[in-house]
C-alpha positions in Angstrom: -29.5 36.5 15.2 -27.0 37.0 12.4 -25.2 40.3 12.4 -26.8 43.0 10.3 -29.8 40.9 9.2 -33.1 42.7 9.3 -35.9 40.9 11.2 -38.5 39.2 9.0 -41.3 41.8 9.0 -39.3 44.9 9.6 -39.8 47.5 6.8 -36.8 48.3 4.6 -34.5 51.2 5.3 -35.3 54.4 3.5 -33.3 55.4 0.5 -34.5 59.0 0.9 -36.9 58.9 -2.0 -40.6 58.4 -2.2 -42.0 54.9 -2.9 -44.7 55.0 -5.6 -47.9 53.1 -5.1 -48.7 49.9 -7.1 -49.6 50.7 -10.7 -53.0 49.6 -12.0 -51.7 49.4 -15.6 -48.5 47.5 -16.5 -45.7 49.6 -18.0 -42.6 48.6 -20.0 -39.2 50.1 -19.2 -36.8 49.5 -22.1 -33.1 49.8 -21.3 -30.7 51.5 -23.7 -27.7 49.2 -24.1 -25.5 52.4 -23.7 -21.8 52.4 -23.0 -20.1 49.8 -20.8 -19.8 50.6 -17.1 -16.6 48.6 -16.8 -14.6 51.8 -16.0 -16.3 52.2 -12.6 -13.8 53.7 -10.1 -12.6 51.0 -7.6 -12.7 52.2 -4.0 -10.7 50.6 -1.2 -12.9 49.3 1.6 -11.6 49.9 5.2 -10.5 46.8 7.1 -12.9 45.9 9.9 -11.8 44.7 13.3 -14.3 41.8 13.5 -12.9 40.2 10.3 -9.6 39.9 12.1 -11.2 37.3 14.4 -12.0 35.0 11.4 -8.6 35.6 9.9 -6.9 34.7 13.1 -9.0 31.4 13.3 -8.3 30.6 9.7 -4.6 31.4 10.1 -4.3 29.2 13.2 -6.0 26.4 11.3 -3.5 26.7 8.5 -0.5 26.7 10.9 -1.8 23.6 12.6 -3.0 21.6 9.6 -0.1 22.4 7.2 -0.9 20.8 3.8 -2.7 17.7 5.1 -6.2 18.6 3.9 -8.0 19.7 0.8 -8.5 23.2 2.2 -5.7 25.8 1.8 -5.8 28.9 4.0 -4.2 32.2 2.9 -1.6 34.3 4.6 -1.7 36.4 7.8 -3.2 39.6 6.5 -6.0 40.1 4.1 -8.1 43.0 2.7 -11.3 43.1 0.7 -11.2 40.4 -2.1 -8.3 38.4 -0.7 -8.7 34.7 -0.4 -9.1 33.3 3.1 -9.1 29.7 2.0 -9.6 27.5 -1.0 -11.1 24.0 -1.1 -10.5 21.6 -4.0 -7.0 22.4 -5.1 -6.2 18.7 -4.7 -8.3 16.4 -6.8 -11.7 15.7 -5.4 -12.2 11.9 -5.4 -14.5 11.2 -8.3 -14.9 8.3 -10.6 -15.5 8.8 -13.4 -14.4 12.5 -13.8 -15.1 15.4 -14.2 -14.7 16.5 -10.6 -16.0 20.0 -10.0 -18.5 22.1 -8.1 -21.5 23.5 -10.0 -24.1 24.3 -7.4 -24.8 27.4 -5.4 -23.6 27.1 -1.8 -25.5 26.8 1.5 -23.8 27.9 4.7 -25.5 26.9 8.0 -24.0 26.5 11.5 -20.5 27.2 10.3 -20.6 24.5 7.6 -20.5 25.0 3.8 -22.6 22.5 1.7 -21.3 22.1 -1.8 -22.8 20.0 -4.5 -20.4 18.2 -6.9 -20.3 16.4 -10.2 -19.2 13.4 -8.2 -21.6 11.3 -6.1 -21.3 13.4 -3.0 -22.2 16.8 -1.6 -19.2 18.0 0.4 -19.5 19.5 3.8 -16.7 22.0 4.6 -15.7 23.8 7.8 -16.6 27.5 7.0 -13.8 28.9 9.2 -10.9 26.7 8.0 -11.8 25.3 4.6 -11.1 21.8 5.8 -13.5 18.8 5.4 -16.1 19.1 8.2 -16.2 16.8 11.2 -19.4 15.0 11.9 -20.7 16.7 15.1 -22.4 13.5 16.3 -19.8 10.8 15.5 -16.6 12.9 15.4 -15.7 11.3 12.1 -13.7 13.5 9.7 -14.6 14.3 6.1 -18.4 14.1 6.4 -20.2 14.1 3.0 -23.6 13.3 1.7 -23.8 10.4 -0.7 -26.1 11.4 -3.6 -25.2 8.8 -6.3 -25.2 11.5 -8.9 -24.1 15.0 -9.9 -25.8 17.7 -7.8 -26.2 21.1 -9.5 -28.7 22.6 -7.0 -28.2 24.1 -3.6 -29.6 22.1 -0.6 -31.9 23.5 2.0 -30.7 22.8 5.6 -33.5 23.3 8.1 -34.0 21.6 11.5 -30.8 19.7 10.9 -32.3 18.0 7.9 -30.4 18.5 4.6 -32.7 18.2 1.6 -31.0 17.9 -1.8 -32.0 17.1 -5.4 -29.3 15.2 -7.3 -29.6 15.0 -11.1 -31.7 12.1 -12.3 -32.2 10.8 -8.8 -34.8 11.0 -6.1 -35.1 13.8 -3.6 -32.9 13.0 -0.6 -33.3 13.9 3.1 -30.2 13.5 5.2 -30.4 13.8 9.0 -27.4 15.4 10.6 -28.5 14.1 14.0 -28.4 10.4 13.1 -25.4 8.6 14.6 -25.0 5.9 12.0 -23.9 6.7 8.5 -26.2 4.1 7.0 -29.2 5.7 8.6 -28.4 9.4 7.9 -30.4 9.2 4.6 -33.8 9.1 6.3 -36.0 9.1 3.2 -36.0 9.4 -0.6 -38.9 10.5 -2.9 -39.5 10.4 -6.6 -40.3 14.0 -7.6 -39.8 13.8 -11.4 -36.6 14.4 -13.3 -35.1 12.2 -16.1 -31.9 11.9 -18.1 -32.7 15.1 -20.0 -34.5 17.1 -17.3 -33.6 18.0 -13.7 -35.7 19.0 -10.7 -35.4 22.3 -9.0 -33.5 23.1 -5.9 -35.8 22.3 -2.9 -37.3 24.8 -0.5 -38.2 23.8 3.0 -40.7 25.8 5.1 -42.6 24.9 8.3 -42.0 21.2 8.1 -42.7 20.8 4.3 -40.4 20.4 1.3 -41.4 22.0 -2.0 -39.8 21.1 -5.3 -40.8 21.5 -8.9 -39.9 19.9 -12.3 -40.9 20.3 -16.0 -41.3 16.7 -17.1 -44.4 15.7 -15.1 -47.2 15.8 -14.3 -47.0 16.3 -11.4 -44.9 19.5 -11.8 -44.8 20.5 -8.2 -44.6 18.4 -5.0 -45.2 19.2 -1.4 -43.7 16.5 0.9 -43.5 16.1 4.7 -40.0 17.0 5.8 -39.8 14.2 8.4 -41.1 11.3 6.4 -41.1 12.3 2.7 -44.8 11.5 2.6 -46.6 13.4 -0.2 -48.9 16.2 1.0 -50.1 17.4 -2.4 -49.1 17.9 -6.0 -49.8 20.3 -8.9 -50.4 19.1 -12.4 -51.4 22.0 -14.7 -48.3 23.8 -16.0 -44.7 22.7 -16.6 -42.5 24.5 -14.0 -39.0 23.5 -13.0 -37.6 26.5 -10.9 -37.0 26.6 -7.2 -40.2 27.5 -5.2 -40.3 30.5 -3.0 -42.5 30.4 0.1 -43.8 33.5 1.8 -46.7 34.0 4.2 -48.3 30.6 3.4 -48.1 30.9 -0.3 -45.8 29.0 -2.7 -44.6 30.9 -5.8 -43.1 28.9 -8.7 -42.1 29.7 -12.3 -40.8 27.6 -15.2 -41.0 26.0 -18.6 -44.5 27.0 -19.5 -43.8 30.8 -19.1 -46.0 31.3 -16.1 -45.8 32.1 -12.4 -48.1 30.1 -10.2 -49.1 31.0 -6.7 -50.5 28.2 -4.5 -51.7 27.8 -1.0 -48.7 26.2 0.9 -50.9 23.9 3.0 -53.5 22.7 0.5 -51.9 23.2 -2.9 -55.0 25.1 -4.2 -54.1 27.6 -7.0 -54.5 31.2 -6.0 -53.5 32.7 -9.3 -51.5 32.1 -12.5 -49.7 34.8 -14.4 -48.2 34.8 -17.9 -44.6 36.0 -18.3 -44.2 35.8 -22.0 -41.9 32.8 -22.6 -40.2 30.0 -20.7 -38.5 31.0 -17.5 -35.2 29.7 -16.0 -35.4 32.2 -13.3 -36.7 31.4 -9.8 -38.8 34.2 -8.5 -38.3 36.3 -5.4 -40.9 38.1 -3.3 -40.6 41.4 -1.5 -43.0 44.1 -0.3 -46.0 42.8 -2.1 -44.3 42.0 -5.4 -43.1 38.9 -7.1 -40.1 39.4 -9.4 -39.1 36.9 -12.0 -37.1 36.8 -15.2 -38.1 35.4 -18.6 -36.6 34.1 -21.8 -38.4 37.0 -23.5 -35.6 39.3 -22.2 -37.8 40.9 -19.5 -37.8 41.1 -15.7 -41.4 41.0 -14.5 -43.0 42.5 -11.4 -46.3 41.0 -10.4 -48.7 41.8 -7.6 -48.1 39.0 -5.1 -51.8 38.9 -4.0 -53.4 38.8 -7.5 -50.6 38.1 -10.1 -51.4 41.3 -12.0 -48.4 42.7 -13.8 -47.2 45.9 -12.4 -44.3 46.6 -14.7 -41.7 44.9 -16.9 -38.1 45.8 -17.6 -36.5 44.9 -20.8 -32.8 43.8 -21.0 -30.7 42.8 -23.9 -31.1 39.0 -23.5 -32.7 36.3 -21.4 -33.0 36.9 -17.7 -32.1 33.5 -16.3 -30.8 34.6 -12.9 -32.8 34.8 -9.8 -33.5 38.4 -9.0 -33.0 39.7 -5.5 -34.4 42.7 -3.6 -33.1 44.9 -0.8 -34.2 48.4 0.3 -36.6 49.0 -2.6 -34.1 48.0 -5.4 -34.2 44.8 -7.5 -30.9 43.4 -8.7 -31.1 41.1 -11.7 -28.4 39.6 -13.9 -29.0 39.1 -17.6 -27.4 37.0 -20.3 -26.5 40.3 -22.0 -23.6 40.7 -19.6 -25.1 43.3 -17.3 -26.2 43.4 -13.7 -29.2 45.8 -13.5 -30.3 47.8 -10.4 -34.0 48.6 -10.8 -36.4 50.6 -8.7 -38.6 47.8 -7.2 -41.8 49.9 -7.4 -41.6 51.8 -10.7 -39.3 49.5 -12.8 -37.0 52.4 -13.6 -33.3 51.7 -14.0 -31.0 53.1 -11.3 -27.8 51.8 -12.7 -26.2 48.9 -14.6 -22.8 47.2 -14.5 -21.1 45.4 -17.4 -19.6 42.1 -16.1 -18.4 41.3 -19.6 -20.4 38.0 -19.9 -23.5 36.1 -18.8 -24.3 37.4 -15.3 -25.6 35.3 -12.5 -27.7 35.8 -9.3 -26.5 38.6 -7.0 -26.5 38.9 -3.2 -26.3 42.1 -1.1 -24.5 42.6 2.2 -23.8 45.8 4.1 -24.2 48.1 1.2 -22.3 45.9 -1.3 -23.6 43.8 -4.2 -21.8 40.6 -5.0 -22.3 38.9 -8.4 -20.5 36.4 -10.5 -20.3 35.9 -14.2 -19.1 33.6 -16.9 -15.4 34.1 -17.3 -14.7 33.2 -13.7 -15.1 36.7 -12.2 -16.8 37.9 -9.0 -17.6 41.6 -8.7 -18.2 43.6 -5.5 -20.2 46.7 -6.4 -21.5 49.7 -4.3 -25.2 49.0 -4.0 -26.1 52.7 -4.3 -24.0 53.6 -7.3 -22.9 50.4 -9.0 -19.3 51.4 -8.7 -16.8 48.6 -8.6 -15.2 48.1 -5.1 -13.1 45.1 -6.0 -13.1 42.0 -8.1 -11.9 38.4 -7.9 -10.8 36.4 -11.0 -10.5 32.6 -11.0 -7.0 31.9 -12.4 -6.7 28.2 -11.7 -9.3 26.9 -14.1 -9.1 26.5 -17.9 -10.0 29.7 -19.6 -10.9 27.9 -22.8 -13.5 25.9 -20.9 -15.6 29.0 -20.0 -15.2 29.1 -16.3 -17.9 30.7 -14.3 -18.6 31.8 -10.7 -21.7 30.2 -9.2 -24.1 32.5 -7.2 -22.2 33.9 -4.1 -23.2 34.0 -0.5 -22.0 36.3 2.3 -21.8 35.2 6.0 -20.2 37.3 8.7 -17.9 39.3 6.4 -16.9 36.4 4.2 -18.1 35.7 0.7 -18.3 32.1 -0.2 -18.5 31.0 -3.9 -18.0 28.0 -6.1 -16.1 28.2 -9.4 -16.2 25.7 -12.2 -15.1 25.2 -15.8 -17.1 22.0 -16.2 -14.1 19.8 -15.6 -12.5 21.2 -12.5 -13.6 23.5 -9.7 -12.9 25.3 -6.4 -14.7 26.6 -3.4 -13.3 29.9 -2.2 -13.8 32.0 1.0 -12.9 35.6 0.4 -12.6 38.6 2.6 -15.9 40.4 1.6 -14.8 43.8 2.7 -18.0 44.2 4.8 -19.0 43.2 8.3 -22.4 41.7 7.6 -24.1 38.8 5.9 -26.4 38.5 2.9 -29.6 40.4 3.7 -31.4 40.3 0.3 -34.6 38.5 -0.5 -33.1 35.6 -2.5 -30.9 34.4 0.4 -33.3 35.3 3.2 -36.1 33.3 1.5 -33.8 30.2 1.0 -33.9 30.3 -2.8 -31.0 28.5 -4.4 -28.6 28.8 -1.5 -29.1 30.3 2.0 -27.5 30.8 5.4 -28.6 30.6 9.1 -31.4 33.2 8.7 -33.5 31.0 6.5 -32.7 27.9 8.5 -34.1 29.7 11.5 -37.1 31.3 9.7 -38.2 28.1 8.0 -37.7 25.8 11.0 -40.4 24.4 13.3 -40.0 24.6 17.0 -39.7 20.9 17.5 -38.7 17.8 15.6 -40.8 14.6 15.9 -39.0 11.7 17.4 -38.2 8.7 15.4 -41.1 6.9 16.9 -43.5 9.8 16.1 -44.4 10.1 19.7 -42.7 12.7 21.9 -41.3 15.7 20.1 -37.6 16.4 20.4 -36.6 20.0 20.9 -33.9 21.3 18.6 -32.4 23.1 21.6 -31.4 19.8 23.2 -27.8 20.1 22.0 -28.1 17.2 19.5 -26.5 17.5 16.1 -25.5 21.0 15.1 -28.2 22.6 17.3 -26.8 24.7 20.0 -29.9 26.2 21.7 -29.3 29.7 20.5 -31.0 31.6 17.7 -28.2 31.4 15.1 -28.5 27.9 13.8 -30.8 26.0 11.6 -34.0 25.2 13.5 -32.8 25.8 17.0 -35.9 25.5 19.1 -37.6 28.2 21.0 -35.5 31.1 19.8 -36.0 30.4 16.1 -38.2 33.4 15.5 -39.4 31.6 12.4 -42.7 30.0 11.1 -44.6 28.4 13.9 -46.0 25.0 13.8 -46.6 21.8 15.8 -44.9 18.6 15.0 -46.2 16.6 12.1 -46.7 13.4 14.0 -44.9 11.6 11.2 -42.2 9.1 12.0 -38.9 9.2 10.2 -38.4 7.0 7.3 -35.0 5.7 8.2 -36.1 2.0 8.0 -36.9 2.4 4.3 -33.7 4.0 3.3 -32.3 0.8 1.8 -28.6 0.4 1.3 -27.8 4.0 0.9 -24.7 5.0 2.9 -22.8 8.1 3.6 -19.1 8.7 3.9 -18.2 5.7 1.7 -15.4 7.7 -0.1 -12.4 9.2 1.4 -12.2 12.9 0.8 -8.5 13.4 0.9 -5.9 12.9 3.6 -7.2 12.7 7.2 -6.8 15.7 9.5 -5.4 13.6 12.4 -4.6 15.2 15.8 -3.3 18.4 14.3 -6.4 18.8 12.1 -8.6 18.1 15.1 -6.9 21.0 16.9 -7.5 23.2 13.9 -11.1 22.2 13.9 -11.4 23.1 17.6 -10.0 26.5 16.7 -12.7 27.0 14.1 -15.4 25.9 16.6 -13.9 28.2 19.1 -14.4 31.1 16.8 -18.0 30.1 16.2 -18.7 29.6 19.9 -17.2 33.1 20.6 -19.5 34.6 18.0 -22.5 32.9 19.5 -21.5 34.0 23.0 -21.3 37.5 21.8 -24.7 37.3 20.2 -26.1 35.9 23.5 -24.6 38.8 25.5 -26.0 41.3 23.0 -29.5 39.9 23.5 -29.2 40.1 27.2 
């Protein structure tokens, strides 16, 4: 399993304070705007030995590749907040422009998936920052052809990449397919129009869930392997990314409600009012659903009944996705603050002034990472809110309101996209911690995830293309490697159980869709291949270490 990640049903670590019971009556906690917290004392974070391994791999890649690729790797020594590599400094091939990155990132099996305003989702080597190599064909510069801008994070489960390009159909892309023209195995119309987009998809136990606000239907459940519709929901306009926990799908959106539905049948379990329209995908933890609203409040609802437990008022809309760890909810508001709130009582623990609209946070190894408008990423102490370090994007146009898209931490590296609407970058920074994101947003695969959700959401076997014999994900095909760190890797997944769907893949109906039809910068050549081998060597070493620890 990933370092520092808590097993799925293990209780949170104690914060040395009692945890109140659910309240029977809702309460409102109103925050006083108060003075800015910008003067938090920065603290240096000690350098950790394990990060040196990644640095060495990245540096080796830089020495070998020179300036041949789109990825640029930093120098020989780094500390917390320093850049390990940057992708996109050279123009990303895009016609017509702009050419930028605007989607939260997904990082699975050592590969970063980044949506663009071009017609491709880029796949980047997480260790080196170079365009990824197709693990089946060996071709360099693998991308996913989407035919449109992609502003949502994909879900990558069982080696299937599911993504929702703007104004296009939901796309499923199979990493195990050998031919580029058959990698897009199915497409499905799930709503969306010129003026409305569909949500980021969420995959769980062989089913894809996605919502929109221009239906009906407003929510779709589709078979992961074929794209066949399982059920739909028609009552309320939604539009935010679904969250799936213990057989229940939770979705919010345009109509100012949260809806809970049975994941298998689509039957409605409850509907709760949250005041006004919501642009906040909910998160679920310890029997609560947490979701933001345009009425300036963060709501806590009982996950079994939908009853409101408390609400916390901020100074503006709460459009970010809240996240929970160790009994604390972290939520960004458009008032420029990140709030840390007691998850049971709704009492404020601390706030931090980012200076502008604040995005969705993630938490790793006692540090909260959050981006904001203005192109800044902040690393804050999770207990006190004190600033540890910050990163400021200096390569984008300040007059175009640059912003940092929701960050993600994997093995001591924080990955983030930055954009000003015209240009953009993908950065890998030394996180100053040794762990990975361990908060509810990331662990539940909501708008960006890493290997933990890829494992949790996977089924044990993939149906074959003929729909007959199941193919084990531990077979070594694609990015599967047979251990428990990858997306849907067979018997050690530890995730949701389930038999194969019996559905055949829909590759024959994929039409003329092709992948890899654009060059993504200069080829890596022999030297680049050696750099890629160095990156894979690091990943293999990490997985070998994990295997030894399990033994």
